C-alpha positions as CSV (number, residue, x, y, z in Angstrom):
1,M,23.2,117.5,-29.6
2,K,21.5,119.9,-27.3
3,T,22.1,123.7,-27.4
4,I,21.1,125.8,-24.5
5,Q,22.1,129.4,-23.8
6,I,24.0,130.3,-20.6
7,S,25.2,133.6,-18.8
8,L,29.0,133.8,-17.7
9,N,29.0,137.3,-16.2
10,S,31.8,136.9,-13.6
11,I,35.2,135.4,-13.2
12,D,33.9,133.0,-10.6
13,K,31.1,132.0,-12.9
14,V,33.4,131.2,-15.4
15,K,35.7,129.4,-13.0
16,S,33.0,127.4,-11.5
17,F,31.5,126.7,-15.0
18,V,35.2,125.1,-16.2
19,N,35.1,122.8,-13.1
20,D,31.5,121.7,-13.5
21,L,32.1,120.7,-17.1
22,S,35.5,118.9,-16.1
23,K,33.7,116.4,-14.7
24,F,32.2,114.7,-17.6
25,E,34.0,113.2,-20.4
26,T,31.2,114.9,-23.1
27,D,32.3,117.4,-25.3
28,F,31.2,121.1,-25.2
29,D,31.3,123.8,-27.6
30,L,30.5,127.5,-26.7
31,V,29.2,129.3,-30.2
32,S,29.5,133.2,-30.3
33,G,28.6,134.6,-33.4
34,R,31.2,132.8,-36.0
35,Y,33.4,131.9,-33.0
36,V,33.2,128.2,-31.7
37,I,35.5,127.8,-28.4
38,D,36.0,124.5,-26.4
39,A,33.8,125.3,-23.2
40,K,36.5,123.5,-21.1
41,S,38.8,126.4,-21.6
42,I,39.2,128.9,-19.5
43,M,41.2,130.7,-21.9
44,G,38.9,130.4,-24.9
45,I,36.1,131.5,-22.7
46,F,37.8,134.8,-21.5
47,S,38.4,135.5,-25.5
48,L,34.6,135.6,-26.1
49,D,32.1,138.5,-25.2
50,L,30.8,137.6,-21.9
51,S,28.3,140.4,-21.5
52,K,25.6,138.8,-23.4
53,P,24.4,135.0,-23.3
54,I,26.3,132.4,-25.1
55,D,25.0,129.3,-26.6
56,L,26.5,125.9,-25.0
57,N,26.5,123.0,-27.2
58,I,26.4,119.8,-25.3
59,H,27.5,116.8,-27.4
60,A,25.5,114.0,-25.3
61,E,23.4,111.2,-25.6
62,D,23.5,109.2,-22.1
63,N,23.7,111.2,-19.2
64,L,22.1,114.7,-20.7
65,D,19.4,115.1,-17.8
66,E,22.6,115.1,-15.4
67,I,24.4,117.6,-17.3
68,L,21.4,120.0,-17.5
69,S,20.8,119.7,-13.7
70,V,24.6,120.8,-13.1
71,L,24.6,123.4,-15.8
72,S,21.1,125.2,-14.5
73,K,22.6,127.6,-12.5
74,Y,24.5,129.0,-15.6
75,T,21.4,129.1,-18.0
76,A,20.5,132.9,-19.0
């Protein structure tokens, strides 16, 4: 598992983020304080405080480099 910090400070960014994650079979979790949300859930993401960076847990082993390159535009 790898953890990175991401910033989702606009509605368009959230939609694009979920679309990018949906291309992968891997599980992704967003962690904000004591809340853990499925990162592929738009409704779940909007329940978080998006004004500050959020931790993204990536549960991948094989294609981690590809995932990180896709997610580079969201890193905080």
